[in-house]
N, C-alpha and C positions, 0 to 999 in steps of 0.2 A: 504494500500500500504506500502511496506517495505521502510526502510530508503534509501536503495540503489535504489529502484524504484523511490523514490522522487528525488534523486540526478540525475538520468538519465533524468527524466522529465525536471528538471531545465536546464540540459545541452542542451537538444533538444530544449527547448522553449526559451532559452536566447535571440536569435536574433529576436524573433517573437513579434508581437503586441498582445494586449489583446485578440482580437478576435481569432487569431491563437492559442494562448495558451489555450483558452477555447475549441477550436476544438480538440487540442491534448489531453487535459484532458479527453474529452468525448470519443475519440477514444481509449485511453488506458483503460478507465473504461469498455467499451464494451468488449474489448479483455480480460481483467482480469475476468470479469463475465463469459464469454464464456469458458475460460480455466478451471475455477473452476467447471463449469457444465460438461465439457468434462471429467475431472478427476473423478468426482463423478458418472456419469451415462453413460458415453460413448459418442462418437461423433455422431453416427447415431441416438441415442435416444434423443439428444438435439435439440430443435427447435429454430428457430429465435425468436419466441414469448417468449420463456423461457429466452433466452439470453437478450432480450430487457427488460423484466420485472426485471431480476436480476440486470441489469445495470441502471434501473430506467429511461429508455428512451422509446420512441414509436418505433414500428417496422419500420415506415417510416424513423425515425432518424437512426436506424441501417443501413438501406440500403443506406443512404446518405454517410455513412462512409465505408461500406463494401458491394460491389455489390452482393456478394454471401457469403454463410457460409464458403466456402473454403478459401475465401480471409482472414478470420480471422487467418488462420493457415499459409498461405504463405506470407502475407505481414508483414513487420516489419519496424523498424526505421534505418536499417543498411545502406541502399544505400545513404541517405543524409549525414550520418556521414562519410562514405567512401569518397564521393565526396569532402566534406569539408577538410578532412584530406589529400587527394591527392593534392588538390590545395595549401595546406600549405607547401608542401615539396619543397626543393630547386630545381630550374629549371635545374641545372646542375647535379643533382643526377641521377645515372643510373635508367632507367625507371622501371626495375623490382624491384629495391630496394625501389623506391617511392611507388609502388603498394603494396609491401609486408608490408611496414610500415603503409600505409593508410588502409590496410585491418585488420591488427592485432589490432591496437589501438581501433577502434570502437567495434571489437568483444569482447575485454576484458571489455569494458564499458557495453555492453549489457549483457554479461554473469554475471557480478556483480549484475545486477538487475533481470535477467530473466532466470537463468540457468535451473530451473525446467521446466519452460514453453518451453524452447528450446528443452529439452529432450522430452517433450510431443509432440511438433510439429513434431519432427523427427519420433517419433513412429507413429503418424497419417499419415505422409507422406508415410511411408512404408505400412501402413495397408489400406488406403483409396484411391482407384483408382481415384476418382474425384479430390482429392487434388493433386495427381501427375500430372494429366492432366492440371489442372489450373496452377500448378507451372511452366509449360513450358512457358506460356505467361509471367509470372513474370520474369523468367530467361531471356527472350528475352529483356525485358525492362532494366534489369541490364546490359546485354551485350551491348545494344545500348549506355547506359550511359557511360560504361567503354571505349568503342570504341571512344566516343566523347572526353573523357578526354585524351586518348592517342593521338588522332589526334591533340588536342590543343598543346600538348607538342612536338610532332614530326613533325607536318606539313603534315602528311599523310591524305589521304582521309579516313574519318571514316567508309566508306563502303568498304574499300579495303579488299581483302582476307587476306593480311598479318596481319592487325590489328585484324580482326575477328578470325583468327586462334590463335593468341596469347591470346586473351581474352577467347576464348573457352577453351584453355588449362588451363588457370588460374581458370576459373569457374569450370571446371571438377575436378581439384585438390582440390578446396575448397569444392565442393559437396561431394567428396569421403572422405575427412577428417572429415566432420561433421557426415556423415553416420557411419564411423568407430568409432568415438567418442560415438555416440548414441548406437551402437551395443554393446559397452563395458560398457554401463550404466553410461557414464560420469565419469569414474574413472580417466581419464587423464585430463590434462589441454588442452582443445580444441584449445586455442590460441597458445600454444606451438606446438601442432600437426600441425596446419596450417602453423606456421612459418617454421617448418621442411619441410613440403610438398612444400611450395613456394621456400624455399632455394634450394631444390633438383631440382625444375623446373628451377630456375634461373641458376643453374650450367649447366643444359643441354642446355639451350638457349644460354648461353655464349659460 
């Protein structure tokens, strides 16, 4: 694991107990083993048994952490960091500014540790239909989480159309930004791109 990867692991694990830290370490080891195999021999040719062997865990342990092979690609540590960063923002800050700050900071942290993995994930997202399909479920979880955060700040019903529409716009802007970045082989700073996209969205919302 790289030094930046270790730093991110420490950041994510800091509030956790020993058992949770061990789980996080195992989860990240499985994903690292899988991405190495994906890069070497391709996604379709890589089996769960191969991933488990490379990570030195049993197949049953693999499935405790990742219900499907697709979950290796679509799941990450971003949502918990986003949630924590948003809750740390000033309560009287404009909502879109809080969201923008909360989204940019975790993205920079993850990019510092996992830039190449993120590029590979986006390539697989474009190439593997099963991953795109599974990603819809994960995006709904993110949407529900963000609606809940906005509801806490605004007092709106988290199921309201207003909040869902705002969150849908933000997630669409984020998704398009990362796809654009990956299509250009990561030559730009994706955090800067996201900042620009969300600033444009904030301007239109205001």
